[in-house]
N, C-alpha and C positions, 0 to 999 in steps of 0.2 A: 244449173237452173237458169242462170242469166242468158246464156246462149240459146237455150231451148225456148225461153219465153219471148225474147225480142231479137231474133236472128237477123232481121232486115230493117233498114230505116223506115220510119213511119210517116206516111204522107198526111200532113195536117189538113183535115177536112177533105181528104182525097187529093189527087194530084191536079189541083186546079190552076187555071191560067185565064184570068178574065180577058186579057187582050186577045186570046184565041177563042173566046166564047165558052170556056170551060169553067163553070161557076163552082164555088166551094160547096161541099156536101150535096153534089148532084150526081146523077147516074153516070154522066160523062166523066166526072172527076174520079169516081170510083173505078171505072173501067180503065182509065189512064194509069191509075196506081197499080192495078193488077197487071196491066201490060208491062209496066216498068219493074215488076217483081218487088214492089214495095208493100208493106203493111198499110192499113188504113186506120186513121183516127177520124171519128165522127162524133156528132152530138145528138142527144135525144131531148126533145121537148114534149109537152103534152098539149093537145088541142082542147077545145071546149067540151068535146064529147069523150075526153079521157083516153084518146088514142096517141100512142107514142109516134112521133114523126122525127125525121132526120133534119134538124134545123138548129143553127147555132144561137141566133139572137133571141132575146125575150120579145123584142118588137119586130113587126113585119116589114117596116118601111125600107130599110137598107137593101134587103134582098128581093122584095116583091113589089115595092111601090105602094102597097096598101098601108093603111094606118092602123094603129092599135096593137095590142099584145097577141102573141101566138095563142095564149090561153083563152082568147075571146073569139076565135074562129074555129069552125068545124073542120074535121079532118078532110071531109069531102071537098070543101071549098079550098083549103090550103093546097091539097094535092092536085088540084086542077088549076092552080095559079102559077103561070110560068115564072121562073127565076129571071130577074132582070139580067139581060146580056147573054142569056144562054143561047148559043148558036143552034143547039139541038131542040130548043124549046122545052128543056127539062123543067119539071115541077118538083117541089119537095116530095119526098117519099114517105109513106108509112114505114115504120120500122120493119114490119113483116115483109114488105116488098123489097126493102133494102137487103134483108137477109136472103131472100130468094135470089136477088140479083147476084150477090157475092158467092153464095153457094159453096162456101168452104174453100174458095180459091186463094185466099190469103188471110193472114192474121188480122183480127179486128181489135181496136182499142176504142171502146165506146164510152163516151163521157155522158153521165147522167147529170143533166143541168139542174142547178139549184131551183127548188120550188118554194113559193112564198108561204106555204102553210103545211101543217102536218098531213092533212088529207091528200094534198097534191104529192107530197113526198112519198107517202105510202102507195098511192096509185101508180106513180111512175116506177117505183121499185118492183111492185107486184107485176105490173104489165110487162116490164122488161124481163123479169125472171121467168114468167110464164112462156113468153115467146122464145126465149133462149133454151128452154128445156128440150125443144125438138130440133135445135140447130146443131149440126154435126161438125161444123168447122171450128178452127182455133179462135177463141174469143177471150178478151179480157174486158173488164168494166172498170171505170174510174169515176171519181167525183171530187169536187172541192168540199162537198158536204159529207162529213163523217156519218150522218144519219142515213144517207142513201146507201153507203157501203154496208152498214150494219143491216139495214132492212132488206136489201136484195139478197143477202145471205140467208136471212130469216125466211124469205119467200122461196128459197130453194136453189139459188144460183150457187154452184160449187166451184166455178172457175176462179182464176186469179182476179183479185180486186186491188185497185191502186188508189192511193190518195193523191190528189193534185194539190200542189202547194206553191207558195211564193213567200216573200219576206213579211207580208201582212202589214206593211206600212200603209196608212190610210189612202184609199183610192176612191174615185167617184162611184165605183160599182160595189164597194163593200161597206158603205156607211152604216149599214144595219148592225155591224159587229161591235161588240163592246171591247174594252181594253183587255178584259180577262179572256174573252173568246179569241182575240188576236194572239195572245200569248200561248194559249193552248194549241191553236192551229199552227203557229210558227214553229213550235217545238214538238209537234206531233204527239202531244200528250194524251190523245184519244186512242192510243194503241190498244189498250185493254178492251175497248169496245169494238174498234174496227178490225184489228188484227190484219192490217193490210199486207198484201203480198209484194207490192212494188210501190215506187214513188214516181210521180210525174211532176217535175219541178221546173219552175221558171228559170231560164238560162242565167238570169242575174242573181239567183239565190242559191246557187249550187254549193257555196261554201258555208252555208248555215250549219252550225254544229249538229243539228238533228239529222240533216241529210248525210253528212259524213259518217255519223254514228251508225245509222241504219244500213248504209251501203257497206260499211266495214263488217257488219253482221250478216251480209249476204243478200240484202234486199236490192233488187235491180232498180236503177234510176234511169228514167228517160227525161230528156230536156226539151222544153218548148220555149218559144218557137224559134228554131234555127233557120236563118234566112241566107246564109252564105257559108262558103268554105272557111272563112276566117272565124266565124262564130262556132262552127263545128269543131275546129281545131282548138279553140279556147275552152270549149266545154269538155273535150275528150278525156282529160284526166279525171273527171269527176262523175262520169256517166257510163252507161252501158249501151245506150242507143239514143238517136236523135229523133225528134218530131219536127219535120221540116216543111218548108214551103218556099217557092220563089226561086229555087235553083235545083239542079240535079246532083245529088250527092255522089253519084257514080262518076259523073264527068269531072267532079271537083277533087277526086282522089289524086 
């Protein structure tokens, strides 16, 4: 199962290289990953009109120069806004256009980004599930949010679903979590609800008891984000595949 699910290293947000004008989560980065025979990890956000787009950040500024959240901009405006530094003038893509671009040429590991309310969570899960019903390529979905994993299954997605996790020590991005929620997430105690098929774990949390337990039971583990041969070698005993950026794992062998 592990070999079949993740046979190739996974390019984090595509095979991006800002110095060469290839920006993360761009059409050029995805083509580069396919050309390198790598799988693709990417991110899904929702625009103000409820359209899933391939974009990592909650806010627009770092990648587009615009201000404000992704959720406050229409899909038409976002997908006509060039990504900063893109040599090809790539703009963020609608999820449907991304799926058309890839067209089954490589495995996808699609992250459903955390939404701030129940309505947004349901909308993202439903929209992603609907678009994936007609996609014929190999695809997995994943999320930090157990609710998104549960709901995309309820909306008809039947492929592999993975929980993304880390040590859940307090960070600036997870201040909304309670102590009890951190405990549940750290120890993957949502299993009865999520029934995840794989785990995507921070490279610094691979020795957590829950990660070792579920891998021993046969759940594949991918590690993020691996940025060097040294990090890949350190993670190797605990994982089944790497999610990488900033180096070529084939050249580093």
